[in-house]
N, C-alpha and C positions, 0 to 999 in steps of 0.2 A: 504494500500500500504506500502511495506517495506521501511525502510529508504534508502537502497541502490537504490531501483527502482525509488524513487522519485527524487534522485539527479543525476541519469544518464544523464538527459537532460541538465545538466549544465557542462558536460564534452565534449570537442570538439577536433576534429582532426585539427591540424594546418598545412595547405598546403603551401609550398613555392617552388621556383624554384630550391632549393637545396635538398629538401626532405620533410619529414613530421614529426610532433611530436604531442604532446598533450597539451591541456590547459584547464583551468576551470574558470568559471565565479564567480567573487566576487560581489555579488549584492549590498552591501552597498557602494562599491567603484566604481561600474559601469565599471569595467575593466575585461578583460580576462587575467589570469595569466599563464605564461609559462616560459621556460628557455630562457636565452639570446642566448645560442648556437643553439636553434631551429630556431630563426629568425635572426641570425647573417647575416649581409649583405643585409637585407631587410628593406624597409620602408613601404611596403604594403604586406599583405599576405591574405589568405582566411581562414576562420574557417568554419567547417562543423560538423553538428550534425548527430545523427543516422537517421534522416529523409532525409538525403542526400542533404538538402538545404545548400547552401554556401553563406557566407556573406563576403564582403570586410572589412578588418580591417587594421587600421593604427597602426604601432608600435609607441607608444607615450613615452615609457620609457625603458631604459636598464640600468642594473647594471652589467657590465661585471665581476667584481670581485666576486659578489654573484651569478652570473648565473641566474638572474631574469629579466624578461621583462613583460611589461604591454601592452595590446592591447585594442583598442577601435573600436567597429564595429557599423556602422549605421544600423538601422532597425533590430537589433538582438532581437528576441522575448525574453521576460523574461522567464527563464526556470521554470518548474513546482516546482522544489526543488533546494536548494542550499547546498553547503558544508559549514559547520560552521567553520569560522576561528577565531571568537572572543570568544573562550572558554579558561578555565584555567586548563584543565586537563593536567597532566604531563604524559609523555610517559616513560614506564619502559621496561626493558628487559622481553622478553617472551610475551608481549602484542600482541594480534592478530591484524593484519592489512590487508587491502585490497588495491591493486594497480589498479587504473582505467585508461584505456587509449586505444591507437590504435597502438599496437606493429607492426612494419614493415608495417604500413599503412593499416593494416587489419581492419575489423569491430570492434566495441567496445568490449573490453575484460576486464574481472575482474580476477585477480590472488590473491591468499591468501598466507599469511606467518606470521611470527612473527618478532618482533623487536629483532635483535641479539645484538645490542648495541645502546642505545639511545644517547650516546655522543662519537662518534668515531671522533677523531681528525686527520685530513689529511691536511698537509701543513698549519697548524695553524688555520684551520677552523673546525667548529663543524658540523658533519653530523649524521643522523640516519642511522644505518646499518640494513638491513633487508634481510631475506632469500627468500622473495617473488620473483617470476619470473619477471625479468625486462629485456626488450629487446629494441633495437633501435626502436624509435617510441613512447615509453612510456615516453621519456624525456618531462618534463614540466607538467606531469600529477599528479593528487593528490594521496597521500597515506592517507587513512582514517582509523578510528577505527570503531567498530561496531555501534557506535552512529551516524555515519555520520560526525564526527568531523575531521578536517584536522590534520594529524600528520606531514606531510611534503610534499615537492615537489620532485618528481623523478628527479635526476640530472645525474646519471651515474652508471656504474658498471665496475668492472675490466673485461677486455676482456677475459682473460684466466682463470677466476675463476668462479666456480659454486656457486649459492646461495649466492651471495654477491653483493647486490645493495645498493645504497645510496640515501638519500633524504635530502633536505634542510629543517631544522626544521621550524615549524609554527612560532615560535618566530621571526626568521629572516625575514620571509615574512611580519609579522605584522609591523615590524620596517620599511620596505620598503613601505607598504601601507599607512603609516602616511603622505607620501609626495604627495599622489594622488591629494589632494585638491590644491596643488601648481602647478600642471601641466597645461599648457596652451592648450594642445591638439596637440601641435607640437612636433616633435621628440626631446627628451631630454635624456641626459646621466648623470649618476652619476659619479663624480670623485671617483676613487677607493681609494684615499688617505683620502679625507676629506668629501666625500659624497655630495659635492656641486653640485647643479643642473645646467647643462650647455646646452643651446639651440643652440648657434651659433658655427659654426665650428671653432675649435682652436687647437693649438698643445700644449697648456698648460692650467692648471686650473687657472682662474683668481683669485681664492680665496687662494689657497695654493702653486701654481706654479708647481704642479705635471705634469709630461709629459702626454699628451693626444694623442692617436693615431687618427689622422684626418680621417683615413679610417672608423672609427666608424660612422661617419656622412654620409658616402657614400653608395649608393646601389650598390651591385655587378651587373655588366652588364651581360646580357645573351649573348649567342653566336650569331653570325651572322645567323647561321642556325636556331636557335630558333626564332629569330626575323622574319624570313621568314615564318616559320610555324604559328607563331602567327598572321601574316597577314591574313591567312585563317580563323583563329578563330574569328578575328574581323569582318569578313564578316557575321558571324552568330549573330552579335550584342552581343557577349559575351566578357566581359573584360578578357583578357588573364590571369590576376592574378588569376581569379576564376577557371581557367582551369589547372593551374600548379600543378603538384604533384611530382615533382622531376626534376633532371637534364635531359633536353631534353625528358620530359615525361609529357603528358597532359591527364587527365581523367576528363570528365565533362558530364553533361546531356544536350541534346538538346531535350527539351520536356521530354518525358518519356524514351527515349533511352540513354543508356550510351555510350559515344564516347571515344575511346582510341586512342591516337597517341603516337608513340614511335619509337626509332631507332632500327632496326632489323639487326642483322648480321653486324653491323658497316658500312653498305652500303645503307640500305634502310630505308625510312620512311614508317612505316606501320600504317594505320588507319583502325580501325575495330570497330564493334558494336555488342555485344551479344543481338540479337533481342528478341528471344523467346525460351522457352522450347518446344520441340516437343510434339504435342498432342498425346494422346493414340490411337485416331482413325484418319481416313482420311490420313494415312501416305503416301499412294500411290499418293494421290492428292498433298500433300505437296512436295514430291520428284519430281513429274512431274513439278510443278511450279518452283522449285529451279533450275532444269536442263534446262528449256526452257524459262523462263522469261528473257526479254531483260533488263539488268541492266546497259547497256552502259559500261563504263569503270570500274564499280564496280562489285563485285562478291559475289553471295550468296553461302554459304557452310554450312555444318553440322559438329560439333565437340562436343564430349561429350554430346550428346543428346540436343544440343542447335543450333539454327540457327544464323548464323553470316552474316553480310554484311561487306565486306573488300575492301581495295584499297591499292596498294603498288607502290611506285615510287623509283627510285634511287635518292640518295641525290643530285647528280649532276644535276638532272632535275630542281631543284629549283634555279639553277644558269644559266639555259639555256635561250634562247630567248623565249621559250614557258612557262616561269615561271608562268605568269598570268593564263594560261589555267590549269596548275597543281594545283594552289592554289584554283581555282574555283572547280575543281574536288574534292579536299579535303573537301571544305565547303559543296558541294552537297551531299557527303556521309552522313553527319550529318542530313541534311534535309530529305534525302530518308529514313534513319534509323527511324526517328520519325514517318514517314508515314507507313513504312512497318511493324513495330511491332504491330500497331493497325490492319493493314490488316490481318496479320496472326492470330490474335485473333478473329476478326469478321468473316473471310471467312473460316478458317480452324480449329477453336476451340483450337488454341495454347494458351499458358499462357505466361505472361510476366516473364522474368527471375528475380531472386532476386537482380540483378544489376539494374533493372529498377526503375525509379522514378515515382510512380503512384500518 
């Protein structure tokens, strides 16, 4: 097995109510490393591997000044391979590097490039500059060399510049990892002036007196509309944190079926599930079933060679006297989807989609 293939399982998508990013597992420290800006405003997030399994994770440490955060997840299986962070190799210009991550929340991606400048100074801080393709969603992900050794952590790119991305050097991360043993497991921040560890909400550092933004200790509140949608998700015995994939956007699995909920056309809540790919045979029977089966308030349809189950309501419906009925309809779509995708396989020879979790 190649070095790259063995460590892919240690790279995760970080899902939050604000969007998604990337993180990677540090075995010796038992933390998932990512950027602060990926989890900003969150105390709990979910992490997801290529197997589509999601795990709740607590944000246990942030350093806003260095844009580094550490997460701890219960029941997270130890990955097959890990990215080496405790090496002494120096990074030089023109070294080949690989960027691992989930750009735009897409499936796992690897991009290749070279180190353009190993010591690029921006606002007084040292970064590694690379021409490897970096996009939103890559933030927090690892930049590695061909030996599987960490070169840096993706942190940003200039919006209007091509082939110009930046990474936090491994040396900076190792300095931060030294404090992991001091963490209690509760949310902790580092003073940007003296690096003192602070657990209790305060507006100044008790060590050096530096100003501390109290909002760093607070979790951003989701909208009232999002709270109502998440009432339906809770009916499925799913923690809404595990379902969040962005602002007013929820993607999760109910059994094997992927469930998607999002705002459509600024007026509607759209819930849908890509059930199956159409079979090569028995198409007439499949079409007849889709056209005649009584799905109640839900609808079966075909798009791009896939069978979908969908449901749409106006946002105002969640504020009406029939709110409970609509919430139950949303929850029932997920339950139906998990039954229907198996039915189309068993009765019509259809296949699960690549979105399915088998």
